[in-house]
C-alpha positions in Angstrom: -13.0 -127.9 -296.9 -14.9 -129.1 -299.9 -16.2 -126.3 -302.2 -18.2 -128.4 -304.6 -21.9 -128.6 -303.4 -23.4 -131.9 -302.5 -27.3 -132.1 -302.7 -29.1 -132.7 -299.6 -32.1 -134.8 -299.2 -35.5 -133.5 -299.8 -36.7 -134.6 -296.5 -34.0 -132.6 -294.9 -34.8 -129.4 -297.1 -38.6 -130.1 -296.0 -37.7 -130.1 -292.4 -36.0 -126.9 -292.8 -38.7 -125.0 -294.5 -41.2 -126.5 -291.9 -39.0 -125.0 -289.2 -39.0 -121.7 -291.0 -42.7 -121.7 -291.4 -43.4 -122.4 -287.8 -40.8 -119.7 -286.9 -39.3 -122.1 -284.4 -36.1 -121.4 -282.6 -33.6 -124.3 -283.3 -29.9 -125.3 -282.5 -28.0 -125.7 -285.6 -24.3 -127.4 -285.8 -22.3 -126.7 -289.0 -19.0 -126.6 -290.4 -17.7 -123.2 -291.4 -15.5 -122.3 -294.3 -12.4 -123.1 -292.1 -14.0 -126.7 -291.6 -14.5 -125.9 -287.8 -17.9 -126.9 -286.2 -20.0 -124.0 -285.1 -23.0 -124.3 -282.8 -25.8 -121.7 -282.6 -29.2 -121.0 -281.9 -31.5 -119.0 -284.1 -34.8 -118.8 -286.3 -34.7 -119.8 -289.9 -36.3 -116.8 -291.9 -35.5 -118.3 -295.3 -34.5 -121.4 -297.3 -33.2 -120.7 -300.8 -30.8 -121.5 -303.7 -28.1 -119.3 -305.0 -24.8 -119.8 -307.0 -25.8 -123.6 -307.5 -26.2 -124.3 -303.9 -29.0 -124.3 -301.3 -28.6 -122.2 -298.3 -30.6 -121.1 -295.2 -30.6 -117.8 -293.7 -31.2 -117.0 -290.0 -33.0 -114.2 -288.4 -29.6 -112.6 -287.2 -28.4 -112.7 -290.9 -26.3 -115.7 -290.7 -26.2 -117.8 -294.1 -25.2 -121.4 -293.8 -25.0 -123.7 -296.9 -27.2 -126.8 -296.4 -24.5 -129.6 -297.2 -22.3 -128.0 -294.4 -25.0 -128.5 -291.6 -24.2 -131.3 -289.2 -27.4 -131.3 -287.2 -30.3 -129.4 -286.4 -32.1 -129.7 -282.8 -29.6 -132.6 -282.1 -30.8 -134.7 -284.9 -27.8 -135.6 -287.3 -28.2 -135.2 -291.0 -27.7 -138.3 -293.1 
């Protein structure tokens, strides 16, 4: 698993912030620290920067680094 953060596109960042603002439930597929794909449903409550990386936080407390996300609502992240 890569540890160095890779910047995500502004469009992707804006999409996540829009989902958070609208409080929409969404399906997120991402790679965890063990490089395994994880799928979950949740509501994004925050998109923020910390430790030189960008993250999102779900309503259940799950925090995901943005560059580990594979898709949101079935749309792959480029």
